[in-house]
N, C-alpha and C positions, 0 to 999 in steps of 0.2 A: 088959782084956776089953772087947769092943765093947758099946756100949749096946744094950739090948733094949727092945722096946715091946710093950705089951699090945694086943689088937685095938681097944679103946676109944681108947688113946693114938694108935695109928696112924690110926684114922678121924678123930680130931680134928685131927691134924697135916695130913692130906690134904684135910680138909673134905668127907669123904664118910661114908657110913654103913658100919657093920660088915658089913651085907648086901652092899654093893658089893664090899668086900674079899673076902668069901667067894665071890662070883660070879666074880671074876677068878681066884681060886685054883681053883675048880671047872672053869673053862675052860682050866686048865693054862697060864696066861700068866705066872706068876711062880714063883720057886723054891719048892720044897716048904717048907711051914711046919713048923718043929720044935715039940716040946712039952717042957714042963718035967717034972720027976719026978712032979709031981702031975697030969700030963696036961693042962696048960693050954697053949694055943697062944701063941707069942710070935714077934715079928719082929726081924730084925737090920737093920743099915744097908743091906745088899744088897737086902733086901725094900723098904725105903724107896725106894731109887733105882729099883727095878723098877717100883713103883707110879707114881712120878713120871714115869718114861720112858713108861710106857703111856699115862698121861693126857695127856702132852705130844704123843705121836704121834697120839692120837685127835683133837686139835685141828687138826692139819695134814694128816692123811691120812684116807681112808675107814676106817670101823671095821673091816671085814674085813681090810684091809691091815695095820692096827695090830695086830690080834689075830694074824694070820699071822706077822708079824715077831717079836712077843714069844714066840709058841709055838716058832718056829724057834730063837730065842736060848736058850730053856730047854732045847731038845734038843741044844744045842751046834752048831747048823748056822749058824755065823756068816756064812760067805760067802753062803749062800742068802738070809739075812736082809738083808745089805747090798745084794745085787743086786736084791732086790725093792724096796728103798727107792730104789735108783738108777733103776729103771724108772719109778717115780712122779715122780722129779725130771725125767726125760726127758719124761714126758707133760705136765707143767706148762709146760716150756719150749716144747714143740710147740704147746700151747694158746695161749701168749702170741704165738708167731710167727703162728699162724693169725688171731688177732684183729687183729694189725697188718697182715697181708696183706689181710684183708677190708676194713679201713678204707681201705687204699690202693685197693682195687677200687672202692669206692663213689665215690671221687673221680674215677674214670676215666670218660670220655665214650664211648669205644669199648669195647663189650662183645660183640664178635663171637666172641671166644675167651676161655676161662678154663682156665688150666693146659694150654694147647695142645689143648684140646678145643673142637670147633665148637659155637657157641651159635646156635640158630635161634629162630623165633617160634612153633614148634609141635613141642614135644618131649614124648615119652612119659615116664611117671613113672620108668621104669627108666633112661632117658637122663639125666634131671634128677638122679636119685639118684647115678648114677655121677659126674657132673660135680661135684656138691656134696659128694660123699664121705659120704653118709648112707644109711640104710636107707629103702626105700620106705614102710615102716610109719610112720616118723617124719614123712614128708611127708603121709601120710594123716591122721595125728593133728593136725598143724598145720592142715590144711585143715578138719578137723572143728571145731577151735577157732576157725576164722574168721580165721586169721592169713594164709593164702594162698588163692588161688582158681585153679581150673582150668576149662577149658572141655571139653566132650565132643565127640569126633569123631562127627559124625552117621552115618558109615558103619559104624563098629564099636563106638561107645560108649566108647572108651578115653579116659582123661584126657589132656589136652594142655596144656602149660605154655609160657608166653611167656618171653622173656628177663627181663622185669620180675619175673615170679614166681620165676624161678630166682635172681635177685639177692636176693630176700627169703629164699629158702630157704638161700642161702649165709650170709646174715646170721644167721638163726636158728641154723644149725648152728654158727656161730662163737661164739655166746653161750650155747649150750645148757647148758654146764657152770658158768656163773656164775649168780648168784641173780637171775633175771629172772622176774617174774610175768607171767601172760598179758596183763594190762592194760598193763603196762610195754612188753611186746613189741608190742602193738597200736599204742601211741603211737610207738614207734620205727619201725615199718613205715609208719605214716602220714607220718612225717617223711621217710622214704625216697621215698614216692610224690610228695611235694611238693618234694623236693630240698632239704630243710631240713638242710643239712650241719652247722650249729651244734648242733642237737639230736642228730643222729647222732653227731657227735664226742663230745658230752657222754656219751652212753650207752656208747660204746666206752672212754672214759676211766674210767668207773665199772667196766667189766669188767676193764680192766687193773689198776686199783687193787685190786680184789678178788683178782686173781691175785697181785699183789705181797704182799698181806696173807697169802694162803694160803702163799706161798713163805716168808715170814718165820716163820709158824707151823711149817712143815715143818722149817726149819733149826733152830728151837728144839727140836723133837721129836728131830731127829737128834743134837743136842748132848746132850740128856738121855739118849738111847739109848747114846751113846758113853761117857758117864759110867758107865752101867750095865754096859756091856761091859768097861770097865776093871777092874771088880771081879774079873772072872775072870782077869785078867792078873796080879793081885797074888800 
């Protein structure tokens, strides 16, 4: 007979509280917990692996994604869960490619075009947003934080951005998903202004390292998830 665990034993094994275990159960993220003849809850090895998989997924993926995947697995929707994970893997690959692409862009002296889109010295916020691939609201936020600057068209009052500010926006957009605080961003953009490529390259290496670490955590989460899935194949 498989070994069973009390809530306290399970909590101690996973280094969490029994409250955390109950929360995961209430969120419907793990198999239903059986009870003994005396109505006491107990866990089996499949529950152990479910909790391990959930906590491993949370380290590599956003919490909503981790919860969705575990919920789908409990419902027996294996393919949907795997495709959701696959999309996240695609996204981190795309993020890595974007960081590398922008690093290459910074080293270029000719910035008259970006992704086959014309770059000028007086672009509206919508044009800049389209070229950089971000929402205008993000550009307004960065301007509010003092990371970028625009000038106002005296005739209509619209914001106008130069190619220099566009390059900053592209840099910001490429690093927005990595852990960069506002002050760190300001230092990076100052280095961009002064063409301090050494400082810029250092920042991008940090971003790439963070993506590498996240990828490793994702792969570990996937590994634990597959161990959990294998219980259903037994």
